[in-house]
All heavy atoms as a GROMACS GRO file, in nm:
protein
  599
    1MET      N    1  -1.080  -0.623   0.038
    1MET     CA    2  -0.965  -0.577  -0.042
    1MET      C    3  -0.934  -0.686  -0.140
    1MET      O    4  -0.907  -0.661  -0.261
    1MET     CB    5  -0.840  -0.545   0.038
    1MET     CG    6  -0.724  -0.499  -0.031
    1MET     SD    7  -0.708  -0.330  -0.076
    1MET     CE    8  -0.701  -0.252   0.071
    2ARG      N    9  -0.906  -0.807  -0.104
    2ARG     CA   10  -0.871  -0.916  -0.188
    2ARG      C   11  -0.985  -0.944  -0.298
    2ARG      O   12  -0.953  -0.968  -0.415
    2ARG     CB   13  -0.843  -1.041  -0.104
    2ARG     CG   14  -0.730  -1.043  -0.028
    2ARG     CD   15  -0.693  -1.161   0.046
    2ARG     NE   16  -0.594  -1.159   0.139
    2ARG     CZ   17  -0.578  -1.245   0.238
    2ARG    NH1   18  -0.651  -1.344   0.249
    2ARG    NH2   19  -0.470  -1.219   0.323
    3GLN      N   20  -1.113  -0.933  -0.258
    3GLN     CA   21  -1.212  -0.941  -0.363
    3GLN      C   22  -1.215  -0.839  -0.456
    3GLN      O   23  -1.218  -0.863  -0.582
    3GLN     CB   24  -1.353  -0.947  -0.283
    3GLN     CG   25  -1.368  -1.077  -0.201
    3GLN     CD   26  -1.506  -1.072  -0.129
    3GLN    OE1   27  -1.565  -0.973  -0.102
    3GLN    NE2   28  -1.558  -1.189  -0.116
    4ALA      N   29  -1.188  -0.709  -0.421
    4ALA     CA   30  -1.178  -0.608  -0.507
    4ALA      C   31  -1.064  -0.621  -0.608
    4ALA      O   32  -1.079  -0.604  -0.731
    4ALA     CB   33  -1.168  -0.468  -0.444
    5HIS      N   34  -0.946  -0.672  -0.554
    5HIS     CA   35  -0.840  -0.704  -0.637
    5HIS      C   36  -0.863  -0.814  -0.735
    5HIS      O   37  -0.828  -0.792  -0.858
    5HIS     CB   38  -0.716  -0.741  -0.539
    5HIS     CG   39  -0.588  -0.753  -0.628
    5HIS    ND1   40  -0.546  -0.864  -0.681
    5HIS    CD2   41  -0.484  -0.658  -0.648
    5HIS    CE1   42  -0.432  -0.840  -0.735
    5HIS    NE2   43  -0.390  -0.720  -0.728
    6GLY      N   44  -0.918  -0.911  -0.689
    6GLY     CA   45  -0.944  -1.018  -0.766
    6GLY      C   46  -1.056  -0.988  -0.881
    6GLY      O   47  -1.053  -1.056  -0.989
    7ALA      N   48  -1.136  -0.889  -0.858
    7ALA     CA   49  -1.244  -0.855  -0.954
    7ALA      C   50  -1.174  -0.741  -1.052
    7ALA      O   51  -1.251  -0.693  -1.138
    7ALA     CB   52  -1.368  -0.800  -0.884
    8GLY      N   53  -1.062  -0.709  -1.024
    8GLY     CA   54  -0.989  -0.608  -1.110
    8GLY      C   55  -1.043  -0.465  -1.081
    8GLY      O   56  -1.028  -0.380  -1.177
    9LEU      N   57  -1.087  -0.433  -0.966
    9LEU     CA   58  -1.141  -0.294  -0.930
    9LEU      C   59  -1.021  -0.225  -0.878
    9LEU      O   60  -1.000  -0.190  -0.758
    9LEU     CB   61  -1.254  -0.311  -0.822
    9LEU     CG   62  -1.369  -0.378  -0.874
    9LEU    CD1   63  -1.468  -0.402  -0.757
    9LEU    CD2   64  -1.435  -0.307  -0.992
   10TRP      N   65  -0.929  -0.195  -0.974
   10TRP     CA   66  -0.796  -0.142  -0.934
   10TRP      C   67  -0.801  -0.011  -0.845
   10TRP      O   68  -0.734   0.010  -0.753
   10TRP     CB   69  -0.704  -0.122  -1.050
   10TRP     CG   70  -0.695  -0.241  -1.143
   10TRP    CD1   71  -0.705  -0.240  -1.282
   10TRP    CD2   72  -0.658  -0.370  -1.103
   10TRP    NE1   73  -0.690  -0.372  -1.329
   10TRP    CE2   74  -0.665  -0.451  -1.222
   10TRP    CE3   75  -0.643  -0.443  -0.987
   10TRP    CZ2   76  -0.642  -0.583  -1.220
   10TRP    CZ3   77  -0.610  -0.569  -0.992
   10TRP    CH2   78  -0.610  -0.650  -1.105
   11GLN      N   79  -0.872   0.081  -0.901
   11GLN     CA   80  -0.876   0.211  -0.822
   11GLN      C   81  -0.936   0.187  -0.690
   11GLN      O   82  -0.889   0.250  -0.592
   11GLN     CB   83  -0.976   0.312  -0.896
   11GLN     CG   84  -0.969   0.450  -0.839
   11GLN     CD   85  -1.035   0.558  -0.914
   11GLN    OE1   86  -1.065   0.533  -1.038
   11GLN    NE2   87  -1.055   0.671  -0.857
   12LEU      N   88  -1.039   0.100  -0.664
   12LEU     CA   89  -1.096   0.080  -0.539
   12LEU      C   90  -0.982   0.020  -0.442
   12LEU      O   91  -0.984   0.050  -0.321
   12LEU     CB   92  -1.211  -0.017  -0.549
   12LEU     CG   93  -1.275  -0.048  -0.418
   12LEU    CD1   94  -1.336   0.080  -0.346
   12LEU    CD2   95  -1.384  -0.149  -0.447
   13VAL      N   96  -0.903  -0.053  -0.500
   13VAL     CA   97  -0.795  -0.134  -0.412
   13VAL      C   98  -0.704  -0.033  -0.358
   13VAL      O   99  -0.671  -0.020  -0.235
   13VAL     CB  100  -0.729  -0.240  -0.491
   13VAL    CG1  101  -0.610  -0.300  -0.412
   13VAL    CG2  102  -0.823  -0.349  -0.539
   14TRP      N  103  -0.652   0.064  -0.445
   14TRP     CA  104  -0.562   0.158  -0.392
   14TRP      C  105  -0.615   0.257  -0.307
   14TRP      O  106  -0.561   0.322  -0.215
   14TRP     CB  107  -0.459   0.213  -0.488
   14TRP     CG  108  -0.517   0.311  -0.599
   14TRP    CD1  109  -0.560   0.435  -0.566
   14TRP    CD2  110  -0.530   0.292  -0.734
   14TRP    NE1  111  -0.605   0.494  -0.685
   14TRP    CE2  112  -0.578   0.408  -0.800
   14TRP    CE3  113  -0.503   0.187  -0.822
   14TRP    CZ2  114  -0.594   0.423  -0.924
   14TRP    CZ3  115  -0.532   0.194  -0.957
   14TRP    CH2  116  -0.583   0.306  -1.004
   15GLU      N  117  -0.742   0.295  -0.330
   15GLU     CA  118  -0.818   0.398  -0.250
   15GLU      C  119  -0.847   0.337  -0.114
   15GLU      O  120  -0.834   0.406  -0.016
   15GLU     CB  121  -0.944   0.432  -0.318
   15GLU     CG  122  -0.922   0.526  -0.435
   15GLU     CD  123  -1.054   0.580  -0.503
   15GLU    OE1  124  -1.165   0.524  -0.475
   15GLU    OE2  125  -1.044   0.664  -0.582
   16LEU      N  126  -0.878   0.208  -0.098
   16LEU     CA  127  -0.896   0.140   0.028
   16LEU      C  128  -0.768   0.141   0.105
   16LEU      O  129  -0.771   0.171   0.226
   16LEU     CB  130  -0.948   0.014   0.015
   16LEU     CG  131  -1.097  -0.011  -0.017
   16LEU    CD1  132  -1.141  -0.145  -0.067
   16LEU    CD2  133  -1.194   0.044   0.089
   17ALA      N  134  -0.663   0.103   0.040
   17ALA     CA  135  -0.529   0.095   0.105
   17ALA      C  136  -0.495   0.226   0.161
   17ALA      O  137  -0.450   0.241   0.270
   17ALA     CB  138  -0.433   0.050  -0.001
   18ASP      N  139  -0.513   0.338   0.073
   18ASP     CA  140  -0.479   0.477   0.122
   18ASP      C  141  -0.561   0.517   0.240
   18ASP      O  142  -0.522   0.573   0.340
   18ASP     CB  143  -0.504   0.573   0.008
   18ASP     CG  144  -0.468   0.704   0.039
   18ASP    OD1  145  -0.350   0.731   0.081
   18ASP    OD2  146  -0.548   0.797   0.036
   19ALA      N  147  -0.693   0.474   0.239
   19ALA     CA  148  -0.781   0.512   0.350
   19ALA      C  149  -0.748   0.448   0.481
   19ALA      O  150  -0.781   0.496   0.590
   19ALA     CB  151  -0.929   0.485   0.317
   20LEU      N  152  -0.692   0.321   0.469
   20LEU     CA  153  -0.655   0.246   0.593
   20LEU      C  154  -0.514   0.273   0.645
   20LEU      O  155  -0.489   0.239   0.764
   20LEU     CB  156  -0.674   0.098   0.560
   20LEU     CG  157  -0.801   0.042   0.534
   20LEU    CD1  158  -0.805  -0.094   0.472
   20LEU    CD2  159  -0.884   0.037   0.666
   21ALA      N  160  -0.423   0.341   0.571
   21ALA     CA  161  -0.297   0.352   0.602
   21ALA      C  162  -0.268   0.428   0.742
   21ALA      O  163  -0.195   0.377   0.825
   21ALA     CB  164  -0.206   0.424   0.490
   22GLY      N  165  -0.346   0.531   0.764
   22GLY     CA  166  -0.336   0.602   0.896
   22GLY      C  167  -0.378   0.522   1.017
   22GLY      O  168  -0.308   0.523   1.108
   23TYR      N  169  -0.480   0.451   0.996
   23TYR     CA  170  -0.519   0.350   1.097
   23TYR      C  171  -0.426   0.248   1.134
   23TYR      O  172  -0.386   0.221   1.243
   23TYR     CB  173  -0.649   0.280   1.062
   23TYR     CG  174  -0.700   0.176   1.154
   23TYR    CD1  175  -0.750   0.207   1.279
   23TYR    CD2  176  -0.692   0.049   1.121
   23TYR    CE1  177  -0.789   0.115   1.371
   23TYR    CE2  178  -0.733  -0.045   1.214
   23TYR     CZ  179  -0.774  -0.006   1.338
   23TYR     OH  180  -0.811  -0.117   1.432
   24PHE      N  181  -0.371   0.184   1.030
   24PHE     CA  182  -0.262   0.095   1.038
   24PHE      C  183  -0.143   0.143   1.106
   24PHE      O  184  -0.072   0.084   1.191
   24PHE     CB  185  -0.220   0.028   0.900
   24PHE     CG  186  -0.323  -0.061   0.838
   24PHE    CD1  187  -0.316  -0.073   0.706
   24PHE    CD2  188  -0.425  -0.133   0.911
   24PHE    CE1  189  -0.430  -0.149   0.641
   24PHE    CE2  190  -0.515  -0.216   0.856
   24PHE     CZ  191  -0.517  -0.217   0.717
   25GLU      N  192  -0.108   0.262   1.066
   25GLU     CA  193   0.020   0.320   1.133
   25GLU      C  194  -0.006   0.358   1.278
   25GLU      O  195   0.069   0.332   1.369
   25GLU     CB  196   0.058   0.451   1.061
   25GLU     CG  197   0.174   0.518   1.122
   25GLU     CD  198   0.217   0.652   1.040
   25GLU    OE1  199   0.166   0.674   0.949
   25GLU    OE2  200   0.334   0.701   1.083
   26ALA      N  201  -0.123   0.412   1.316
   26ALA     CA  202  -0.160   0.458   1.455
   26ALA      C  203  -0.165   0.334   1.541
   26ALA      O  204  -0.152   0.344   1.661
   26ALA     CB  205  -0.293   0.526   1.456
   27THR      N  206  -0.211   0.222   1.490
   27THR     CA  207  -0.229   0.101   1.565
   27THR      C  208  -0.121   0.001   1.551
   27THR      O  209  -0.121  -0.119   1.609
   27THR     CB  210  -0.370   0.026   1.534
   27THR    OG1  211  -0.371  -0.002   1.396
   27THR    CG2  212  -0.473   0.129   1.583
   28ALA      N  213  -0.022   0.030   1.477
   28ALA     CA  214   0.093  -0.054   1.448
   28ALA      C  215   0.053  -0.188   1.394
   28ALA      O  216   0.110  -0.303   1.436
   28ALA     CB  217   0.190  -0.065   1.570
   29LEU      N  218  -0.026  -0.192   1.290
   29LEU     CA  219  -0.077  -0.317   1.233
   29LEU      C  220   0.010  -0.336   1.107
   29LEU      O  221  -0.026  -0.311   1.002
   29LEU     CB  222  -0.228  -0.313   1.201
   29LEU     CG  223  -0.320  -0.317   1.329
   29LEU    CD1  224  -0.460  -0.294   1.277
   29LEU    CD2  225  -0.312  -0.447   1.384
   30TRP      N  226   0.130  -0.384   1.133
   30TRP     CA  227   0.217  -0.398   1.023
   30TRP      C  228   0.190  -0.495   0.918
   30TRP      O  229   0.189  -0.482   0.797
   30TRP     CB  230   0.365  -0.431   1.080
   30TRP     CG  231   0.414  -0.352   1.185
   30TRP    CD1  232   0.477  -0.396   1.300
   30TRP    CD2  233   0.412  -0.215   1.197
   30TRP    NE1  234   0.520  -0.286   1.385
   30TRP    CE2  235   0.481  -0.181   1.322
   30TRP    CE3  236   0.359  -0.114   1.130
   30TRP    CZ2  237   0.480  -0.040   1.377
   30TRP    CZ3  238   0.373   0.032   1.171
   30TRP    CH2  239   0.435   0.052   1.286
   31GLY      N  240   0.126  -0.618   0.962
   31GLY     CA  241   0.088  -0.721   0.866
   31GLY      C  242  -0.023  -0.674   0.776
   31GLY      O  243  -0.015  -0.682   0.645
   32PRO      N  244  -0.135  -0.620   0.829
   32PRO     CA  245  -0.247  -0.573   0.736
   32PRO      C  246  -0.192  -0.466   0.652
   32PRO      O  247  -0.232  -0.451   0.537
   32PRO     CB  248  -0.344  -0.541   0.828
   32PRO     CG  249  -0.336  -0.616   0.958
   32PRO     CD  250  -0.178  -0.621   0.964
   33TRP      N  251  -0.111  -0.371   0.700
   33TRP     CA  252  -0.061  -0.262   0.618
   33TRP      C  253   0.014  -0.309   0.505
   33TRP      O  254  -0.003  -0.287   0.381
   33TRP     CB  255   0.033  -0.175   0.709
   33TRP     CG  256   0.077  -0.042   0.652
   33TRP    CD1  257   0.068  -0.005   0.524
   33TRP    CD2  258   0.136   0.053   0.724
   33TRP    NE1  259   0.125   0.122   0.504
   33TRP    CE2  260   0.166   0.168   0.621
   33TRP    CE3  261   0.184   0.072   0.853
   33TRP    CZ2  262   0.232   0.281   0.670
   33TRP    CZ3  263   0.240   0.196   0.889
   33TRP    CH2  264   0.263   0.298   0.808
   34THR      N  265   0.106  -0.424   0.535
   34THR     CA  266   0.186  -0.478   0.417
   34THR      C  267   0.085  -0.549   0.317
   34THR      O  268   0.107  -0.530   0.197
   34THR     CB  269   0.282  -0.587   0.471
   34THR    OG1  270   0.365  -0.518   0.569
   34THR    CG2  271   0.353  -0.655   0.373
   35LEU      N  272   0.001  -0.630   0.367
   35LEU     CA  273  -0.086  -0.695   0.267
   35LEU      C  274  -0.167  -0.610   0.189
   35LEU      O  275  -0.180  -0.624   0.061
   35LEU     CB  276  -0.178  -0.786   0.346
   35LEU     CG  277  -0.286  -0.858   0.267
   35LEU    CD1  278  -0.227  -0.968   0.180
   35LEU    CD2  279  -0.391  -0.939   0.362
   36THR      N  280  -0.237  -0.507   0.249
   36THR     CA  281  -0.327  -0.423   0.166
   36THR      C  282  -0.244  -0.336   0.065
   36THR      O  283  -0.282  -0.318  -0.046
   36THR     CB  284  -0.403  -0.323   0.255
   36THR    OG1  285  -0.307  -0.254   0.341
   36THR    CG2  286  -0.502  -0.402   0.338
   37HIS      N  287  -0.116  -0.308   0.102
   37HIS     CA  288  -0.043  -0.218   0.007
   37HIS      C  289   0.027  -0.287  -0.090
   37HIS      O  290   0.050  -0.242  -0.205
   37HIS     CB  291   0.049  -0.123   0.106
   37HIS     CG  292  -0.026  -0.004   0.165
   37HIS    ND1  293  -0.126  -0.023   0.261
   37HIS    CD2  294  -0.017   0.122   0.134
   37HIS    CE1  295  -0.170   0.093   0.293
   37HIS    NE2  296  -0.120   0.186   0.216
   38GLU      N  297   0.057  -0.418  -0.066
   38GLU     CA  298   0.109  -0.496  -0.177
   38GLU      C  299  -0.002  -0.521  -0.287
   38GLU      O  300   0.035  -0.515  -0.399
   38GLU     CB  301   0.166  -0.628  -0.130
   38GLU     CG  302   0.293  -0.617  -0.053
   38GLU     CD  303   0.344  -0.752   0.015
   38GLU    OE1  304   0.280  -0.836   0.019
   38GLU    OE2  305   0.455  -0.742   0.066
   39LEU      N  306  -0.120  -0.544  -0.236
   39LEU     CA  307  -0.229  -0.554  -0.334
   39LEU      C  308  -0.253  -0.418  -0.411
   39LEU      O  309  -0.274  -0.426  -0.528
   39LEU     CB  310  -0.364  -0.596  -0.261
   39LEU     CG  311  -0.365  -0.739  -0.209
   39LEU    CD1  312  -0.489  -0.767  -0.123
   39LEU    CD2  313  -0.353  -0.842  -0.325
   40ALA      N  314  -0.245  -0.316  -0.340
   40ALA     CA  315  -0.271  -0.185  -0.391
   40ALA      C  316  -0.154  -0.141  -0.493
   40ALA      O  317  -0.174  -0.092  -0.604
   40ALA     CB  318  -0.277  -0.072  -0.279
   41LEU      N  319  -0.038  -0.181  -0.464
   41LEU     CA  320   0.071  -0.168  -0.552
   41LEU      C  321   0.060  -0.237  -0.677
   41LEU      O  322   0.080  -0.195  -0.796
   41LEU     CB  323   0.208  -0.207  -0.491
   41LEU     CG  324   0.338  -0.165  -0.569
   41LEU    CD1  325   0.352  -0.018  -0.604
   41LEU    CD2  326   0.464  -0.220  -0.488
   42ASP      N  327   0.018  -0.368  -0.667
   42ASP     CA  328  -0.007  -0.448  -0.786
   42ASP      C  329  -0.119  -0.384  -0.860
   42ASP      O  330  -0.126  -0.379  -0.993
   42ASP     CB  331  -0.040  -0.587  -0.750
   42ASP     CG  332  -0.076  -0.668  -0.876
   42ASP    OD1  333   0.026  -0.692  -0.948
   42ASP    OD2  334  -0.188  -0.711  -0.896
   43ALA      N  335  -0.232  -0.340  -0.804
   43ALA     CA  336  -0.347  -0.271  -0.862
   43ALA      C  337  -0.307  -0.144  -0.938
   43ALA      O  338  -0.338  -0.132  -1.053
   43ALA     CB  339  -0.453  -0.238  -0.765
   44ALA      N  340  -0.213  -0.067  -0.887
   44ALA     CA  341  -0.160   0.049  -0.950
   44ALA      C  342  -0.076   0.015  -1.080
   44ALA      O  343  -0.099   0.089  -1.173
   44ALA     CB  344  -0.084   0.136  -0.848
   45ARG      N  345  -0.005  -0.095  -1.073
   45ARG     CA  346   0.079  -0.130  -1.179
   45ARG      C  347  -0.024  -0.190  -1.289
   45ARG      O  348   0.006  -0.151  -1.395
   45ARG     CB  349   0.174  -0.240  -1.141
   45ARG     CG  350   0.285  -0.183  -1.062
   45ARG     CD  351   0.389  -0.303  -1.027
   45ARG     NE  352   0.504  -0.249  -0.950
   45ARG     CZ  353   0.556  -0.313  -0.849
   45ARG    NH1  354   0.520  -0.437  -0.821
   45ARG    NH2  355   0.650  -0.250  -0.793
   46GLN      N  356  -0.118  -0.270  -1.257
   46GLN     CA  357  -0.213  -0.319  -1.350
   46GLN      C  358  -0.285  -0.207  -1.425
   46GLN      O  359  -0.311  -0.215  -1.543
   46GLN     CB  360  -0.310  -0.416  -1.283
   46GLN     CG  361  -0.259  -0.535  -1.225
   46GLN     CD  362  -0.229  -0.645  -1.317
   46GLN    OE1  363  -0.270  -0.639  -1.436
   46GLN    NE2  364  -0.142  -0.740  -1.283
   47ALA      N  365  -0.323  -0.112  -1.349
   47ALA     CA  366  -0.398   0.006  -1.401
   47ALA      C  367  -0.308   0.104  -1.473
   47ALA      O  368  -0.356   0.198  -1.534
   47ALA     CB  369  -0.481   0.079  -1.307
   48GLN      N  370  -0.174   0.100  -1.462
   48GLN     CA  371  -0.082   0.191  -1.519
   48GLN      C  372  -0.114   0.318  -1.470
   48GLN      O  373  -0.124   0.429  -1.540
   48GLN     CB  374  -0.088   0.176  -1.674
   48GLN     CG  375  -0.040   0.039  -1.725
   48GLN     CD  376  -0.031   0.026  -1.871
   48GLN    OE1  377  -0.073   0.133  -1.945
   48GLN    NE2  378   0.022  -0.074  -1.928
   49ALA      N  379  -0.125   0.337  -1.328
   49ALA     CA  380  -0.161   0.468  -1.266
   49ALA      C  381  -0.034   0.507  -1.184
   49ALA      O  382  -0.015   0.463  -1.074
   49ALA     CB  383  -0.274   0.445  -1.171
   50PRO      N  384   0.043   0.585  -1.244
   50PRO     CA  385   0.177   0.632  -1.177
   50PRO      C  386   0.160   0.706  -1.054
   50PRO      O  387   0.236   0.691  -0.953
   50PRO     CB  388   0.254   0.707  -1.288
   50PRO     CG  389   0.172   0.736  -1.385
   50PRO     CD  390   0.037   0.643  -1.384
   51ALA      N  391   0.053   0.793  -1.046
   51ALA     CA  392   0.037   0.863  -0.920
   51ALA      C  393  -0.011   0.776  -0.806
   51ALA      O  394   0.042   0.794  -0.694
   51ALA     CB  395  -0.070   0.970  -0.944
   52ALA      N  396  -0.102   0.672  -0.832
   52ALA     CA  397  -0.137   0.584  -0.735
   52ALA      C  398  -0.016   0.495  -0.689
   52ALA      O  399   0.001   0.464  -0.575
   52ALA     CB  400  -0.249   0.497  -0.777
   53ARG      N  401   0.059   0.447  -0.793
   53ARG     CA  402   0.182   0.370  -0.757
   53ARG      C  403   0.268   0.462  -0.661
   53ARG      O  404   0.328   0.412  -0.568
   53ARG     CB  405   0.255   0.333  -0.877
   53ARG     CG  406   0.369   0.247  -0.861
   53ARG     CD  407   0.417   0.201  -0.995
   53ARG     NE  408   0.544   0.105  -0.984
   53ARG     CZ  409   0.669   0.165  -0.975
   53ARG    NH1  410   0.684   0.286  -0.979
   53ARG    NH2  411   0.764   0.066  -0.936
   54ALA      N  412   0.295   0.588  -0.696
   54ALA     CA  413   0.390   0.662  -0.609
   54ALA      C  414   0.324   0.668  -0.468
   54ALA      O  415   0.407   0.670  -0.371
   54ALA     CB  416   0.395   0.805  -0.677
   55ALA      N  417   0.204   0.693  -0.457
   55ALA     CA  418   0.131   0.716  -0.319
   55ALA      C  419   0.158   0.580  -0.237
   55ALA      O  420   0.185   0.582  -0.130
   55ALA     CB  421  -0.008   0.746  -0.335
   56VAL      N  422   0.128   0.458  -0.313
   56VAL     CA  423   0.144   0.331  -0.245
   56VAL      C  424   0.282   0.301  -0.197
   56VAL      O  425   0.317   0.271  -0.081
   56VAL     CB  426   0.102   0.227  -0.313
   56VAL    CG1  427   0.115   0.080  -0.262
   56VAL    CG2  428  -0.052   0.228  -0.350
   57LEU      N  429   0.385   0.344  -0.290
   57LEU     CA  430   0.530   0.335  -0.250
   57LEU      C  431   0.559   0.420  -0.137
   57LEU      O  432   0.641   0.371  -0.061
   57LEU     CB  433   0.614   0.357  -0.384
   57LEU     CG  434   0.614   0.245  -0.484
   57LEU    CD1  435   0.683   0.296  -0.602
   57LEU    CD2  436   0.673   0.110  -0.426
   58HIS      N  437   0.510   0.533  -0.134
   58HIS     CA  438   0.533   0.629  -0.017
   58HIS      C  439   0.494   0.567   0.106
   58HIS      O  440   0.568   0.566   0.216
   58HIS     CB  441   0.470   0.754  -0.041
   58HIS     CG  442   0.502   0.855   0.068
   58HIS    ND1  443   0.419   0.883   0.166
   58HIS    CD2  444   0.598   0.950   0.082
   58HIS    CE1  445   0.457   0.958   0.255
   58HIS    NE2  446   0.574   0.999   0.200
   59SER      N  447   0.370   0.510   0.110
   59SER     CA  448   0.310   0.444   0.221
   59SER      C  449   0.392   0.324   0.266
   59SER      O  450   0.418   0.300   0.391
   59SER     CB  451   0.176   0.403   0.204
   59SER     OG  452   0.115   0.363   0.325
   60LEU      N  453   0.438   0.243   0.168
   60LEU     CA  454   0.532   0.118   0.202
   60LEU      C  455   0.659   0.177   0.252
   60LEU      O  456   0.714   0.111   0.341
   60LEU     CB  457   0.535   0.040   0.079
   60LEU     CG  458   0.413  -0.046   0.044
   60LEU    CD1  459   0.445  -0.103  -0.095
   60LEU    CD2  460   0.396  -0.153   0.140
   61GLY      N  461   0.712   0.282   0.206
   61GLY     CA  462   0.834   0.341   0.256
   61GLY      C  463   0.814   0.387   0.405
   61GLY      O  464   0.904   0.358   0.495
   62ASN      N  465   0.702   0.446   0.436
   62ASN     CA  466   0.673   0.474   0.578
   62ASN      C  467   0.656   0.363   0.655
   62ASN      O  468   0.704   0.361   0.774
   62ASN     CB  469   0.540   0.567   0.586
   62ASN     CG  470   0.501   0.613   0.712
   62ASN    OD1  471   0.594   0.638   0.805
   62ASN    ND2  472   0.383   0.646   0.740
   63LEU      N  473   0.599   0.257   0.609
   63LEU     CA  474   0.587   0.129   0.681
   63LEU      C  475   0.724   0.068   0.713
   63LEU      O  476   0.752   0.036   0.836
   63LEU     CB  477   0.507   0.025   0.605
   63LEU     CG  478   0.513  -0.119   0.658
   63LEU    CD1  479   0.443  -0.123   0.802
   63LEU    CD2  480   0.430  -0.204   0.571
   64ALA      N  481   0.818   0.074   0.619
   64ALA     CA  482   0.939   0.018   0.642
   64ALA      C  483   1.019   0.104   0.741
   64ALA      O  484   1.085   0.052   0.840
   64ALA     CB  485   1.024   0.014   0.509
   65TRP      N  486   0.991   0.235   0.740
   65TRP     CA  487   1.057   0.326   0.833
   65TRP      C  488   1.013   0.301   0.972
   65TRP      O  489   1.099   0.294   1.071
   65TRP     CB  490   1.047   0.470   0.780
   65TRP     CG  491   1.100   0.561   0.880
   65TRP    CD1  492   1.033   0.636   0.984
   65TRP    CD2  493   1.238   0.604   0.892
   65TRP    NE1  494   1.124   0.714   1.037
   65TRP    CE2  495   1.245   0.699   0.989
   65TRP    CE3  496   1.341   0.577   0.816
   65TRP    CZ2  497   1.370   0.764   1.016
   65TRP    CZ3  498   1.468   0.635   0.833
   65TRP    CH2  499   1.481   0.723   0.935
   66GLN      N  500   0.889   0.277   0.994
   66GLN     CA  501   0.825   0.246   1.125
   66GLN      C  502   0.887   0.126   1.181
   66GLN      O  503   0.903   0.110   1.304
   66GLN     CB  504   0.679   0.232   1.117
   66GLN     CG  505   0.599   0.360   1.071
   66GLN     CD  506   0.613   0.466   1.162
   66GLN    OE1  507   0.622   0.446   1.288
   66GLN    NE2  508   0.602   0.588   1.130
   67GLN      N  509   0.925   0.027   1.085
   67GLN     CA  510   0.974  -0.098   1.136
   67GLN      C  511   1.130  -0.095   1.146
   67GLN      O  512   1.186  -0.207   1.158
   67GLN     CB  513   0.932  -0.215   1.036
   67GLN     CG  514   0.786  -0.238   1.052
   67GLN     CD  515   0.737  -0.335   0.944
   67GLN    OE1  516   0.754  -0.334   0.836
   67GLN    NE2  517   0.675  -0.447   0.991
   68ARG      N  518   1.181   0.026   1.126
   68ARG     CA  519   1.333   0.035   1.126
   68ARG      C  520   1.410  -0.036   1.010
   68ARG      O  521   1.520  -0.081   1.040
   68ARG     CB  522   1.396   0.009   1.262
   68ARG     CG  523   1.318   0.058   1.388
   68ARG     CD  524   1.348   0.217   1.396
   68ARG     NE  525   1.301   0.262   1.521
   68ARG     CZ  526   1.187   0.320   1.547
   68ARG    NH1  527   1.093   0.313   1.453
   68ARG    NH2  528   1.166   0.369   1.655
   69ARG      N  529   1.338  -0.055   0.909
   69ARG     CA  530   1.410  -0.127   0.792
   69ARG      C  531   1.438  -0.009   0.701
   69ARG      O  532   1.378   0.012   0.601
   69ARG     CB  533   1.304  -0.223   0.722
   69ARG     CG  534   1.279  -0.337   0.821
   69ARG     CD  535   1.180  -0.434   0.760
   69ARG     NE  536   1.038  -0.388   0.745
   69ARG     CZ  537   0.981  -0.368   0.638
   69ARG    NH1  538   1.021  -0.406   0.522
   69ARG    NH2  539   0.855  -0.324   0.640
   70THR      N  540   1.547   0.056   0.718
   70THR     CA  541   1.582   0.184   0.653
   70THR      C  542   1.623   0.151   0.497
   70THR      O  543   1.586   0.237   0.416
   70THR     CB  544   1.698   0.247   0.721
   70THR    OG1  545   1.811   0.160   0.740
   70THR    CG2  546   1.653   0.307   0.860
   71ARG      N  547   1.686   0.041   0.472
   71ARG     CA  548   1.723   0.016   0.344
   71ARG      C  549   1.601   0.011   0.256
   71ARG      O  550   1.591   0.053   0.147
   71ARG     CB  551   1.816  -0.111   0.336
   71ARG     CG  552   1.865  -0.132   0.184
   71ARG     CD  553   1.953  -0.250   0.183
   71ARG     NE  554   2.060  -0.214   0.286
   71ARG     CZ  555   2.187  -0.245   0.269
   71ARG    NH1  556   2.234  -0.319   0.162
   71ARG    NH2  557   2.280  -0.222   0.364
   72GLN      N  558   1.504  -0.088   0.310
   72GLN     CA  559   1.376  -0.102   0.228
   72GLN      C  560   1.297   0.023   0.224
   72GLN      O  561   1.244   0.055   0.114
   72GLN     CB  562   1.286  -0.213   0.296
   72GLN     CG  563   1.183  -0.246   0.216
   72GLN     CD  564   1.097  -0.353   0.268
   72GLN    OE1  565   1.120  -0.399   0.384
   72GLN    NE2  566   1.021  -0.422   0.195
   73ALA      N  567   1.306   0.118   0.319
   73ALA     CA  568   1.229   0.250   0.322
   73ALA      C  569   1.287   0.332   0.209
   73ALA      O  570   1.217   0.390   0.130
   73ALA     CB  571   1.247   0.324   0.460
   74GLU      N  572   1.430   0.329   0.208
   74GLU     CA  573   1.488   0.408   0.091
   74GLU      C  574   1.453   0.355  -0.050
   74GLU      O  575   1.439   0.438  -0.135
   74GLU     CB  576   1.633   0.398   0.123
   74GLU     CG  577   1.714   0.485   0.010
   74GLU     CD  578   1.868   0.469   0.047
   74GLU    OE1  579   1.907   0.486   0.164
   74GLU    OE2  580   1.950   0.456  -0.058
   75GLU      N  581   1.445   0.220  -0.057
   75GLU     CA  582   1.414   0.158  -0.186
   75GLU      C  583   1.273   0.208  -0.226
   75GLU      O  584   1.240   0.226  -0.352
   75GLU     CB  585   1.423   0.010  -0.181
   75GLU     CG  586   1.557  -0.037  -0.170
   75GLU     CD  587   1.572  -0.189  -0.155
   75GLU    OE1  588   1.463  -0.261  -0.155
   75GLU    OE2  589   1.674  -0.239  -0.125
   76HIS      N  590   1.173   0.204  -0.144
   76HIS     CA  591   1.044   0.252  -0.166
   76HIS      C  592   1.040   0.400  -0.213
   76HIS      O  593   0.974   0.433  -0.285
   76HIS     CB  594   0.950   0.224  -0.062
   76HIS     CG  595   0.920   0.074  -0.053
   76HIS    ND1  596   0.872  -0.010  -0.147
   76HIS    CD2  597   0.920  -0.002   0.066
   76HIS    CE1  598   0.856  -0.126  -0.110
   76HIS    NE2  599   0.893  -0.134   0.014
   0.00000   0.00000   0.00000
């Protein structure tokens, strides 16, 4: 994921993050979920892809909700 981000492969970055989100949620891997989705959010911004940005923000909101961080969930 970091290599794809570093190479500017923006769409690949957010697609990988999206593909991994369910696994991260099912296994409560909060750290990797955060890392991959922060990279994906940056990639969506770099590519000016509003639909991808919305999907990543939704997933980050879900992550915050899972961690009982309701204020952050609401912000996302």
